[in-house]
VEXMILO-461875 format. One line per field, with one value per atom (N, C-alpha, C): residue number from 1; residue in three letters; atom name; z, y, x. Coordinates in steps of 0.2 Angstrom, whole numbers, plus 5000, padded with zeros to 4 digits. Layout:
// residues N
seq = [NUM,...]
type = [Ala,...]
atom = [CA,...]
zz = [Z,...]
yy = [Y,...]
xx = [X,...]
END
This chain:
// residues 100
seq = [1,1,1,2,2,2,3,3,3,4,4,4,5,5,5,6,6,6,7,7,7,8,8,8,9,9,9,10,10,10,11,11,11,12,12,12,13,13,13,14,14,14,15,15,15,16,16,16,17,17,17,18,18,18,19,19,19,20,20,20,21,21,21,22,22,22,23,23,23,24,24,24,25,25,25,26,26,26,27,27,27,28,28,28,29,29,29,30,30,30,31,31,31,32,32,32,33,33,33,34,34,34,35,35,35,36,36,36,37,37,37,38,38,38,39,39,39,40,40,40,41,41,41,42,42,42,43,43,43,44,44,44,45,45,45,46,46,46,47,47,47,48,48,48,49,49,49,50,50,50,51,51,51,52,52,52,53,53,53,54,54,54,55,55,55,56,56,56,57,57,57,58,58,58,59,59,59,60,60,60,61,61,61,62,62,62,63,63,63,64,64,64,65,65,65,66,66,66,67,67,67,68,68,68,69,69,69,70,70,70,71,71,71,72,72,72,73,73,73,74,74,74,75,75,75,76,76,76,77,77,77,78,78,78,79,79,79,80,80,80,81,81,81,82,82,82,83,83,83,84,84,84,85,85,85,86,86,86,87,87,87,88,88,88,89,89,89,90,90,90,91,91,91,92,92,92,93,93,93,94,94,94,95,95,95,96,96,96,97,97,97,98,98,98,99,99,99,100,100,100]
type = [Met,Met,Met,Lys,Lys,Lys,Ile,Ile,Ile,Ser,Ser,Ser,Ala,Ala,Ala,Ala,Ala,Ala,Glu,Glu,Glu,Ser,Ser,Ser,Asn,Asn,Asn,Arg,Arg,Arg,Ala,Ala,Ala,Trp,Trp,Trp,Ala,Ala,Ala,Asp,Asp,Asp,Gly,Gly,Gly,Lys,Lys,Lys,Ala,Ala,Ala,Thr,Thr,Thr,Ser,Ser,Ser,Glu,Glu,Glu,Lys,Lys,Lys,Ile,Ile,Ile,Leu,Leu,Leu,Pro,Pro,Pro,Glu,Glu,Glu,Val,Val,Val,Arg,Arg,Arg,Pro,Pro,Pro,Arg,Arg,Arg,Val,Val,Val,Gly,Gly,Gly,Ala,Ala,Ala,Asn,Asn,Asn,Pro,Pro,Pro,Gln,Gln,Gln,Ala,Ala,Ala,Gly,Gly,Gly,Ser,Ser,Ser,Lys,Lys,Lys,Lys,Lys,Lys,Asp,Asp,Asp,Leu,Leu,Leu,Ser,Ser,Ser,Pro,Pro,Pro,Leu,Leu,Leu,Glu,Glu,Glu,Arg,Arg,Arg,Gly,Gly,Gly,Met,Met,Met,Leu,Leu,Leu,Val,Val,Val,Ala,Ala,Ala,Glu,Glu,Glu,Ala,Ala,Ala,Ala,Ala,Ala,Leu,Leu,Leu,Lys,Lys,Lys,Asn,Asn,Asn,Val,Val,Val,Pro,Pro,Pro,Asp,Asp,Asp,Val,Val,Val,Arg,Arg,Arg,Glu,Glu,Glu,Asp,Asp,Asp,Leu,Leu,Leu,Val,Val,Val,Asp,Asp,Asp,Glu,Glu,Glu,Ile,Ile,Ile,Lys,Lys,Lys,Arg,Arg,Arg,Arg,Arg,Arg,Ile,Ile,Ile,Glu,Glu,Glu,Gly,Gly,Gly,Gly,Gly,Gly,Ser,Ser,Ser,Tyr,Tyr,Tyr,Asn,Asn,Asn,Val,Val,Val,Ser,Ser,Ser,Ala,Ala,Ala,Glu,Glu,Glu,Asp,Asp,Asp,Ile,Ile,Ile,Ala,Ala,Ala,Glu,Glu,Glu,Met,Met,Met,Met,Met,Met,Leu,Leu,Leu,Arg,Arg,Arg,Arg,Arg,Arg,Leu,Leu,Leu,Ser,Ser,Ser,Ala,Ala,Ala,Asp,Asp,Asp,Arg,Arg,Arg,Ile,Ile,Ile,Arg,Arg,Arg]
atom = [N,CA,C,N,CA,C,N,CA,C,N,CA,C,N,CA,C,N,CA,C,N,CA,C,N,CA,C,N,CA,C,N,CA,C,N,CA,C,N,CA,C,N,CA,C,N,CA,C,N,CA,C,N,CA,C,N,CA,C,N,CA,C,N,CA,C,N,CA,C,N,CA,C,N,CA,C,N,CA,C,N,CA,C,N,CA,C,N,CA,C,N,CA,C,N,CA,C,N,CA,C,N,CA,C,N,CA,C,N,CA,C,N,CA,C,N,CA,C,N,CA,C,N,CA,C,N,CA,C,N,CA,C,N,CA,C,N,CA,C,N,CA,C,N,CA,C,N,CA,C,N,CA,C,N,CA,C,N,CA,C,N,CA,C,N,CA,C,N,CA,C,N,CA,C,N,CA,C,N,CA,C,N,CA,C,N,CA,C,N,CA,C,N,CA,C,N,CA,C,N,CA,C,N,CA,C,N,CA,C,N,CA,C,N,CA,C,N,CA,C,N,CA,C,N,CA,C,N,CA,C,N,CA,C,N,CA,C,N,CA,C,N,CA,C,N,CA,C,N,CA,C,N,CA,C,N,CA,C,N,CA,C,N,CA,C,N,CA,C,N,CA,C,N,CA,C,N,CA,C,N,CA,C,N,CA,C,N,CA,C,N,CA,C,N,CA,C,N,CA,C,N,CA,C,N,CA,C,N,CA,C,N,CA,C,N,CA,C,N,CA,C,N,CA,C,N,CA,C,N,CA,C,N,CA,C,N,CA,C,N,CA,C,N,CA,C,N,CA,C]
zz = [4999,4997,4989,4987,4980,4978,4972,4970,4964,4964,4958,4952,4946,4940,4941,4944,4945,4950,4955,4960,4956,4952,4949,4944,4940,4935,4939,4944,4948,4950,4953,4955,4949,4944,4938,4936,4935,4933,4938,4945,4950,4949,4948,4947,4940,4935,4929,4930,4933,4934,4938,4943,4948,4944,4940,4936,4930,4928,4923,4926,4933,4936,4938,4939,4941,4935,4930,4925,4922,4921,4917,4910,4906,4899,4897,4892,4890,4884,4885,4879,4876,4869,4867,4869,4870,4873,4866,4867,4862,4860,4853,4851,4851,4854,4854,4848,4847,4841,4840,4835,4834,4834,4832,4832,4840,4844,4851,4854,4860,4864,4868,4867,4872,4877,4883,4889,4887,4882,4880,4877,4874,4870,4875,4881,4886,4888,4889,4893,4900,4903,4910,4914,4913,4916,4915,4909,4908,4911,4912,4915,4923,4925,4932,4934,4929,4930,4930,4926,4926,4932,4935,4941,4947,4947,4952,4951,4945,4944,4947,4945,4948,4955,4958,4966,4969,4966,4969,4969,4964,4964,4970,4974,4980,4986,4985,4991,4992,4998,4998,4998,4996,4996,5003,5008,5015,5019,5024,5028,5034,5034,5039,5046,5046,5053,5056,5052,5055,5057,5053,5054,5061,5061,5067,5074,5073,5079,5081,5076,5078,5081,5078,5081,5088,5089,5096,5101,5099,5103,5104,5099,5100,5105,5104,5109,5116,5116,5123,5126,5122,5124,5124,5121,5121,5115,5110,5104,5104,5105,5106,5100,5097,5092,5094,5094,5096,5090,5091,5086,5082,5085,5081,5076,5078,5073,5067,5069,5063,5059,5062,5057,5053,5056,5052,5046,5047,5042,5037,5039,5034,5029,5032,5028,5024,5026,5022,5016,5017,5012,5007,5009,5005,5000,5003,4999,4994,4996,4991,4986,4987,4982,4977,4979,4975,4970,4973,4969,4963,4964,4958,4953]
yy = [4880,4880,4880,4875,4874,4877,4881,4884,4881,4879,4875,4880,4877,4881,4884,4881,4884,4891,4890,4896,4901,4899,4904,4908,4904,4908,4912,4910,4914,4921,4920,4926,4931,4928,4932,4936,4932,4935,4941,4939,4944,4951,4950,4955,4959,4955,4959,4963,4960,4964,4970,4970,4975,4981,4978,4983,4987,4983,4987,4993,4992,4998,5003,5001,5006,5010,5006,5009,5015,5020,5026,5025,5029,5028,5029,5025,5025,5030,5034,5039,5036,5035,5033,5037,5033,5037,5039,5044,5046,5040,5038,5033,5026,5026,5020,5018,5012,5010,5014,5017,5021,5017,5010,5006,5004,5005,5003,5009,5008,5013,5011,5005,5002,4998,4997,4994,4987,4984,4977,4976,4982,4981,4982,4983,4984,4978,4978,4972,4972,4967,4966,4972,4973,4978,4985,4987,4993,4994,4988,4988,4990,4986,4987,4994,4997,5004,5009,5008,5012,5011,5005,5004,5008,5007,5011,5018,5021,5028,5031,5027,5029,5029,5024,5023,5029,5031,5036,5043,5044,5050,5051,5046,5047,5047,5047,5048,5055,5058,5065,5065,5071,5073,5073,5075,5076,5072,5068,5064,5069,5073,5078,5075,5069,5066,5064,5061,5059,5065,5071,5077,5080,5080,5083,5079,5072,5068,5069,5070,5071,5078,5083,5090,5089,5086,5086,5082,5077,5074,5078,5082,5086,5091,5095,5100,5097,5091,5088,5085,5085,5082,5075,5071,5064,5061,5065,5063,5062,5056,5055,5051,5053,5049,5048,5042,5042,5044,5046,5047,5041,5035,5029,5028,5030,5029,5034,5040,5045,5043,5041,5039,5033,5028,5022,5024,5029,5031,5035,5039,5042,5037,5032,5027,5023,5022,5018,5023,5029,5034,5034,5035,5035,5029,5023,5017,5017,5019,5019,5024,5029,5034,5031,5027,5024,5019,5016,5011,5014,5019,5023,5025]
xx = [5003,4996,4996,4992,4991,4984,4984,4978,4976,4970,4967,4966,4965,4964,4957,4952,4946,4946,4950,4951,4955,4960,4964,4959,4955,4951,4946,4943,4938,4942,4948,4951,4953,4955,4956,4950,4944,4938,4936,4936,4935,4939,4945,4950,4948,4947,4945,4939,4934,4927,4929,4933,4935,4938,4943,4947,4943,4938,4933,4930,4928,4925,4930,4936,4941,4945,4946,4950,4947,4951,4948,4948,4944,4945,4952,4954,4961,4962,4966,4968,4975,4975,4981,4987,4993,4999,5003,5008,5012,5016,5016,5020,5016,5010,5007,5003,5001,4998,4992,4991,4985,4978,4979,4973,4971,4976,4975,4971,4969,4965,4960,4958,4953,4956,4952,4955,4957,4954,4955,4962,4965,4971,4977,4976,4982,4984,4991,4994,4992,4993,4992,4996,5002,5006,5003,5001,4997,4991,4987,4981,4982,4987,4989,4991,4995,4997,4991,4986,4980,4976,4976,4972,4976,4983,4987,4986,4986,4986,4979,4974,4967,4967,4970,4969,4973,4979,4983,4980,4975,4971,4967,4966,4962,4966,4973,4977,4979,4979,4981,4988,4991,4998,5001,4997,4999,4994,4996,4992,4991,4986,4985,4984,4980,4979,4986,4991,4997,5001,5001,5005,5002,4995,4992,4994,4994,4996,5003,5008,5015,5016,5013,5013,5011,5005,5002,5007,5011,5015,5022,5024,5030,5028,5022,5020,5019,5017,5016,5022,5028,5034,5035,5030,5030,5033,5035,5038,5045,5048,5055,5058,5063,5066,5074,5076,5083,5088,5094,5099,5100,5100,5101,5096,5090,5084,5085,5087,5087,5093,5099,5104,5103,5099,5097,5092,5088,5083,5087,5092,5096,5100,5103,5106,5102,5096,5091,5089,5088,5086,5092,5098,5104,5104,5103,5103,5098,5092,5086,5088,5091,5092,5097,5102,5107,5104,5099,5096,5092,5089,5086,5091]
END
């Protein structure tokens, strides 16, 4: 699928308008350019990081609904996980930790 320049510009403008609503006020970071500090002085990566940080503030540390559902299934005897699934997840976690 090819995206035209007009579609690309429209998407960029829509994203910019959305990020302006989401981005918190920017405080200069340690070692940052003292002249910088406005949202317009940020690189696209920095803007993206601020949007992600703002979105993460709304995510709870514990997903109570998921925890309650699993507890209910354990108590009811319908929560079954195979040893193979557990071993696979342990190996995935080990691999992920090595990457970091």
